[in-house]
N, C-alpha and C positions, 0 to 999 in steps of 0.2 A: 295388222299383221296376223297371220294364222297362228293358232295355238299348238301347232304340231310342226315337225320338221320333215323335209324330204331329203333322204340320202340318195342322191342320184349318182349312179355309176356310169362313167363314160369310158369307152375303150373298145377294142376289137372283139368280135364274136369269138367263141371258143377260148375265152380268157379266164374261165373259172367263176364267172359272175353268178351262175346258178347255185353252186355249192356255197359260195360265200354268203349269198342272200339267204339260203336255207339256214345256215348257221346263225346269222344275225337274227333271223326270224324266230329262233327258239327263245329269244328274250320276250318276257311278258309285255314289254313296252314297244315292241316292234311289229309292224305288219309288213311282211315280205310279199310284195305284189308281183315280183318277177318283171318281165318286160311289159310294163303297164300300158305303154302307148300303142301296143298292139291290141288293146282291149276291143276296139270297134271292129277291127279286121277279124279277130278271133270269134266274135259273136256271130259274124256273118258267114263263117266257114261252114261248109256242108260236106261230110257230117260234122256235127258240133265238136269243137276241140274240148279237151279236158283240163280241168283245174289241177293244181298240184295236189289237191286233196283226193283226187281220183274221180270225182264227179264230173259229169258234163257241165260245161259253163252255163247252159240254159236250165240246169236243174240244181246247181250248187247253191245252197242256201245263202252263203256269204255274198256271192256275186249277184244273186237275185235281189237281195236287199240293197246292194250298191246301185243297181240299175234303176231302182225305184226312188232314189233320193232326188234325182233331177231328170226331167224329160229328155234332156240332151244326151243322157247316158244310155237311154234305150232307143230313142228316136232322134238322132242328131241330124243336123243339116248336112246332106251328102257332100255339098261343096266344101264345107268346113273340114269334114273328115278327109276328103281328097287333098285339101291343102295341108293337113297334118302329115299325111304320108308322103307328100311331095318333098317335105323338108328332110327326108332321110337321104336325099341325093347330095353328093359332095358339092355339086355346082351351086346349091342354094346357100351354103354356109357363109361365104364371104358377104353376100347380101344381108343375111340375118345379122352378122356381126356389125356391118356398117349401119344398118337401121337402128340397132339397139345400143350403139356406142355411147349415146348421151342419156342413158337411163330410160329410153323409150321402149315400149313393147313393139317388137318387130311385126307381129301378126296378131292383133288384139283378139280376133274371134277364135283363132286356133288356141292361143294361150288361155283364153277364158274356158274353153272346153277342157283343156288339161287340168286347170285349177278345179273345175267342177268334179272331175274324177278323183283327184287327190282329196278334196273336201269330203266326198262321199265315203271314201275308204276310211278316212280318219273318223268320221261319224259312226260308221257301222262297226269298225274294229275297236274303237276307243283307244287306239294306240297313239303315242306321242311322236313316234318316228315311222315314216313310210319308206321302205326300200324300193327304189325303182331302178331296175337293171336294164333299162331300154338301150343304154350305151351310146346312142347317137349324139354326136356333138350338136347337131341341128336342134334336137329337142331341148338340150340344155340352153342353147342360145335363145330359144323361144321363151324361157323362163326369166330372162333378164327384164327387169322392170315390173314384174308381177309382185304381189304382196306376200308371196311364199317365202318361208325361211328354207333355203336350199343349201345343204352341205354337199360338196362335189368331191367324189372319189374317182380319181383317174386310175383305172385298173389296167395294168400292163402284163403282158406275157411274152416270153421270147418269141420273136416272129417266126423262127424255124418251127417251134412247137405249134404255133397257131396255124401256119400253112400246112403242116403235116396233119393236124387234126381235121382241117377242112377237106383233106383228100379222102376222108372216110365218112360214109353215111352213118347216121344214127337213127335207125328206123324205130317208129313206135307203132306196133301192130294194133294196139287198142285205140289209137287216135292218129291216123295217117297224117292229118294236118299239122300235128306237132312234131313230125319227123324232121330231122336236120339232114339235108341232102348235101352231097359233096359239091364244092365249087372249084373252079380252075385255080391253080397256084398263082398265076399272074394276078387274078382278081383279088385273092385273099392277101397277097403282098401289097398291092396298091391300096386296099382298104386299110391295112395295118398302118401304112405310111400316112394316108390321108387323115385317119382318125387321130393319130399321134400328133401330126402337125396342127390340125385344127384345135385340139385341146391345148397345146402349148402356146399357140399364137393367138387364138381368138377367145379362149376361156380363162386359162390360168392367170394371165396378166391383170384381169379385171376383178379378181377375187382376193380377199384378204387371207393371210395364212391360216386363220382359224376356220375358214370356209372352204379350203381346198387342201387335199392331201393326195399323195401318190402311193399306191400299193402294188407291188409286183406279186403275181400269183405264186411265183417260186418262193418268195420270202414268206408269204402267208401260210402255205402248206407245210413249210419246214418248222414253223413255230405257230401253229394255228391258235392255241389258247391266248398266247401273248398278243397276237395281232388282232384277234377278235376283241379282246379287252380294249385295245387301242382304238379300234373303229367304233366301239360303243361309246367310248369317251369322246371321240371326235363328233359323234352324233348328239352329244349332250346328255348321255345316259351314264349311270353308275358302272364304271368299268370293273367293279368288284363282283358284279353279278356272275354267279357260277353257272356256266353252261356245259363245261367239259368234265368228264370223269377224272381225267388226268391231263397231261400236256397235249395229247393227240387224239384221245377217244371221246366221242360224243354220241348221244342218242338223238337222232333227228326225227322229230314228228313232222308230218306233212304240213306245208303252209299253203295258203291260197295264192300260189304264184302262177303267172301266165308264161307260156312259151319256155324257152331255155332247154336244157338237156332233158330228153325224154325219160331218163332214169330218175327223175326227181320225185316221183310219187311213192308213197308208202313209207311207214315208219321203219327205221333201220338203225342198227348200231354200226358206226363207221369209224375207222381209223383214218385220219387225215394225214396223208404223206405225199411226197413228191415221187412221181413215176415219169421219167423223161423217156419217151419213146422215139423222139425224132432222131437222136444220134444213130439208132439202128435202122430206122425205117426210111429216112429221107434220102432219095438218090443223090449221089455226089453232085451232079450237075445242078439239081434244084437247091441243094444246100449252099453251093457256091453262089448261085443267083440271089437267093434271099439274103445271104450274109452280106454280099456286096451292096445290094439295093438298100438294105437297112443299116449299113455300117455306121452312119453318123449317130444313130441312136443306141447302138449296142452298148457303148461305153457309158452313156448317160444312165442307162438302167442296169449297169453292171452285169451285162451278159458277155460271156466269153465268145471269142471269134472261132475257136476250134470246136470240133465235134466233141472232144473229150476234155475233161478237166485235167490239169497238170498232176493232180493226185492219183 
């Protein structure tokens, strides 16, 4: 067994994983890697993408050291990397679940590559917990049967909020490859449903309660200090470690995180709070479509059906 743990976030994009990972990464025991399984894709990007610390990936001291730990991290087998990114597709997840159902590793070469990356990050950072916000259920399924200690966090956000967020681009002028481009509402709705179903059907039933938890973005940002302490405890760390100035204010130092929200770079004082834009911005027809399509899960995660709360 590895002497560190991976806190793997699974859930839809635009669900707050970047800021939650940054907050957890303020702990001296945590290495926040961001969307780690994009490492090989990010390294090949031209121009080079930037690390959360602000440096280009090819000049960042941290990632340079990581890439030198094992040859596969700097010069991997292209076929294995292609296989890794193929498992981001919805259509591959049932097969991964079926192959790994008896404790077997579904794709040994791909899983070995993932483990080598985690091992290198643990070695270079000296951290006991690695946060991976790659979010794909496929990547989590690939880790079944490995020797890693994996804590799984299902991160959810109101589907109307997710769909509305994906309607807007988030450009990064300093690193175009890190920009988040808008996607069609139908696609973002289908992705929300597919990722939620895959997590509940293929992943959660196979994990013990101490290895799986659910966090909604809305709950987290309303009580960020309390939920941060809870997540640190879930990851096996001392929940009494003080990261916040008070219940909502925190100083965020940059972490060596990949991808995610382009605004993640640079030290900043931040108040964590809930700002729901979708009730004002989402067109009525789109609000009705997403609400009806996702209705079976709204009650499960305690989301209201109406645009406005009764208060």
